[in-house]
Residue frames as qw, qx, qy, qz and C-alpha x, y, z in Angstrom:
[[0.246, 0.373, -0.357, 0.820, 16.53, 19.58, 2.18],
 [0.451, -0.603, -0.638, 0.161, 15.32, 19.70, 5.77],
 [0.185, -0.957, -0.143, -0.173, 14.67, 22.78, 7.87],
 [0.667, -0.638, 0.150, 0.354, 17.96, 22.38, 9.70],
 [0.639, 0.107, 0.362, 0.670, 19.79, 22.94, 6.43],
 [0.025, -0.626, -0.140, 0.767, 18.25, 26.44, 6.26],
 [0.073, 0.030, 0.651, 0.755, 17.00, 26.12, 2.70],
 [0.534, 0.093, -0.004, -0.841, 13.61, 27.02, 1.27],
 [0.397, 0.024, 0.905, -0.150, 11.26, 24.06, 1.64],
 [0.600, 0.476, 0.209, -0.608, 8.43, 24.97, -0.73],
 [0.569, 0.557, -0.480, -0.368, 10.02, 23.83, -3.97],
 [0.080, 0.329, -0.937, 0.092, 11.65, 20.76, -2.46],
 [0.453, 0.147, 0.744, -0.469, 8.38, 19.54, -0.99],
 [0.676, 0.533, 0.113, -0.496, 6.58, 19.98, -4.31],
 [0.496, 0.630, -0.548, -0.238, 9.40, 18.54, -6.42],
 [0.241, 0.308, -0.908, 0.150, 10.38, 15.52, -4.35],
 [0.737, -0.326, -0.390, -0.445, 7.68, 12.96, -3.46],
 [0.695, -0.130, -0.599, 0.376, 9.90, 11.40, -0.80],
 [0.152, 0.065, -0.364, 0.917, 10.28, 14.72, 1.01],
 [0.466, -0.264, -0.180, -0.825, 6.56, 15.51, 0.60],
 [0.752, -0.264, -0.580, -0.172, 5.66, 12.18, 2.19],
 [0.439, 0.001, -0.614, 0.656, 7.57, 13.11, 5.35],
 [0.289, -0.792, -0.508, -0.177, 4.85, 15.65, 6.20],
 [0.284, -0.943, 0.025, -0.174, 5.36, 18.02, 9.17],
 [0.844, -0.344, 0.107, 0.397, 8.65, 16.27, 10.01],
 [0.583, 0.466, 0.137, 0.652, 10.33, 18.35, 7.30],
 [0.071, -0.799, 0.004, -0.597, 9.53, 21.48, 9.33],
 [0.622, -0.710, 0.139, -0.299, 9.65, 20.27, 12.94],
 [0.405, 0.475, -0.763, 0.169, 12.24, 17.48, 12.71],
 [0.546, -0.252, 0.609, -0.516, 10.17, 15.65, 15.33],
 [0.055, 0.101, -0.965, -0.237, 10.00, 11.91, 14.51],
 [0.271, 0.410, 0.777, -0.393, 6.38, 11.87, 15.71],
 [0.372, 0.655, 0.061, -0.655, 5.52, 14.19, 12.79],
 [0.065, -0.215, 0.828, 0.514, 6.62, 11.80, 10.02],
 [0.055, -0.329, -0.868, -0.368, 3.60, 11.44, 7.74],
 [0.038, -0.688, -0.581, 0.433, 1.55, 14.05, 9.64],
 [0.218, 0.380, 0.366, 0.821, 0.07, 16.98, 7.75],
 [0.098, 0.280, 0.355, -0.886, -1.46, 20.25, 8.89],
 [0.160, 0.550, 0.790, 0.220, -5.11, 20.28, 7.94],
 [0.020, 0.078, 0.052, 0.995, -6.19, 23.70, 6.69],
 [0.346, 0.382, 0.538, -0.667, -9.59, 25.17, 7.40],
 [0.408, 0.446, 0.755, 0.255, -12.39, 24.99, 4.87],
 [0.140, 0.852, 0.176, -0.472, -12.99, 28.74, 4.50],
 [0.339, 0.781, -0.321, -0.415, -12.39, 29.68, 0.83],
 [0.644, -0.203, 0.717, 0.174, -11.43, 26.07, 0.03],
 [0.693, 0.602, 0.393, 0.045, -12.80, 26.43, -3.51],
 [0.295, 0.939, -0.171, 0.035, -10.08, 29.01, -4.19],
 [0.411, -0.734, 0.540, 0.028, -7.13, 27.09, -2.77],
 [0.954, 0.195, 0.207, 0.092, -6.49, 24.38, -5.36],
 [0.696, 0.065, -0.688, -0.193, -4.57, 22.41, -6.30],
 [0.735, -0.514, 0.149, -0.416, -5.44, 20.08, -3.45],
 [0.959, -0.161, -0.153, 0.178, -3.74, 17.41, -1.30],
 [0.562, -0.722, 0.162, 0.369, -0.39, 17.84, 0.42],
 [0.523, -0.212, 0.519, 0.643, 1.47, 17.60, -2.86],
 [0.301, 0.538, -0.121, -0.778, -0.90, 19.52, -5.14],
 [0.157, -0.081, 0.913, 0.367, -1.71, 16.38, -7.10],
 [0.168, 0.578, 0.798, 0.010, -5.47, 17.00, -7.40],
 [0.166, 0.211, 0.260, 0.928, -6.60, 19.90, -9.57],
 [0.362, -0.429, -0.290, -0.775, -10.26, 20.36, -8.66],
 [0.412, -0.257, 0.542, -0.686, -12.41, 20.35, -5.55],
 [0.887, 0.075, -0.037, -0.455, -14.67, 17.67, -7.04],
 [0.744, 0.331, -0.566, 0.124, -11.67, 15.40, -7.67],
 [0.049, 0.390, -0.690, 0.608, -10.48, 15.97, -4.10],
 [0.686, -0.142, 0.328, -0.634, -13.88, 14.91, -2.75],
 [0.915, 0.209, -0.256, -0.232, -13.88, 11.81, -4.93],
 [0.560, 0.405, -0.647, 0.323, -10.34, 10.84, -3.94],
 [0.172, -0.355, 0.631, -0.668, -10.87, 11.45, -0.24],
 [0.808, -0.068, 0.178, -0.558, -14.11, 9.46, -0.16],
 [0.883, 0.272, -0.377, -0.060, -12.47, 6.56, -2.01],
 [0.388, 0.444, -0.666, 0.457, -9.30, 6.60, 0.12],
 [0.385, -0.316, 0.550, -0.671, -11.15, 6.71, 3.45],
 [0.892, 0.027, 0.033, -0.450, -13.47, 3.94, 2.36],
 [0.798, 0.341, -0.488, 0.094, -10.62, 1.72, 1.23],
 [0.175, 0.436, -0.673, 0.572, -8.69, 2.34, 4.44],
 [0.449, -0.191, 0.528, -0.695, -11.64, 1.78, 6.76],
 [0.020, -0.082, -0.979, -0.183, -13.11, -1.11, 4.77],
 [0.152, 0.646, 0.683, -0.304, -16.43, 0.76, 4.92],
 [0.215, 0.149, 0.351, 0.899, -16.67, 2.93, 1.84],
 [0.259, 0.471, 0.386, -0.750, -19.14, 5.77, 2.21],
 [0.308, 0.400, 0.754, 0.420, -21.75, 5.59, -0.47],
 [0.136, 0.527, 0.113, -0.831, -22.71, 8.91, -2.00],
 [0.568, 0.627, 0.526, 0.090, -25.13, 9.25, -4.83],
 [0.447, 0.333, 0.234, 0.797, -24.04, 11.59, -7.62],
 [0.175, -0.815, -0.261, -0.487, -26.51, 14.17, -6.26],
 [0.670, -0.720, -0.090, 0.156, -25.06, 13.88, -2.73],
 [0.693, -0.087, 0.147, 0.700, -21.55, 14.28, -4.09],
 [0.215, 0.566, 0.276, 0.746, -22.62, 17.38, -6.03],
 [0.422, -0.844, -0.232, -0.238, -24.30, 18.73, -2.88],
 [0.743, -0.511, -0.019, 0.431, -21.10, 18.22, -0.89],
 [0.525, 0.152, 0.217, 0.809, -19.01, 20.04, -3.51],
 [0.049, -0.732, -0.314, -0.602, -21.61, 22.86, -3.62],
 [0.596, -0.778, -0.191, 0.060, -21.47, 23.13, 0.18],
 [0.698, -0.296, 0.083, 0.646, -17.68, 23.42, 0.10],
 [0.317, 0.409, 0.299, 0.802, -17.92, 26.10, -2.59],
 [0.274, -0.824, -0.350, -0.351, -20.46, 27.96, -0.45],
 [0.663, -0.609, -0.153, 0.406, -17.76, 28.43, 2.20],
 [0.497, 0.231, 0.147, 0.823, -16.10, 31.03, -0.03],
 [0.101, -0.663, -0.349, 0.655, -16.41, 34.56, 1.31],
 [0.411, 0.861, 0.296, 0.051, -17.72, 37.35, -0.91],
 [0.138, -0.915, 0.295, 0.236, -14.56, 39.36, -0.20],
 [0.528, -0.345, 0.696, 0.344, -12.34, 36.56, -1.49],
 [0.594, 0.473, 0.623, 0.190, -14.32, 36.21, -4.70],
 [0.214, 0.950, 0.132, -0.187, -13.99, 39.88, -5.67]]
């Protein structure tokens, strides 16, 4: 169901992979927005799971792993992180959580 049909989009986007893959187009109906997604800020990112546009990744660590793999495969230059560097990156992202949000 697209915006023009005046229905609620939340459930449709989560329940239908074809609709989810349309990205911002579902909201704007602009053909340039097919496959485009709004990128949220990183503040409190540790509290906002599940991750990815369709909620398919449960943890922040899994999101880091998937994103690093996907970018590397797409660019043909996979970034190489040691396990310690990966853990540091996840710890950094967790550190962006405000004290007020944790309470």
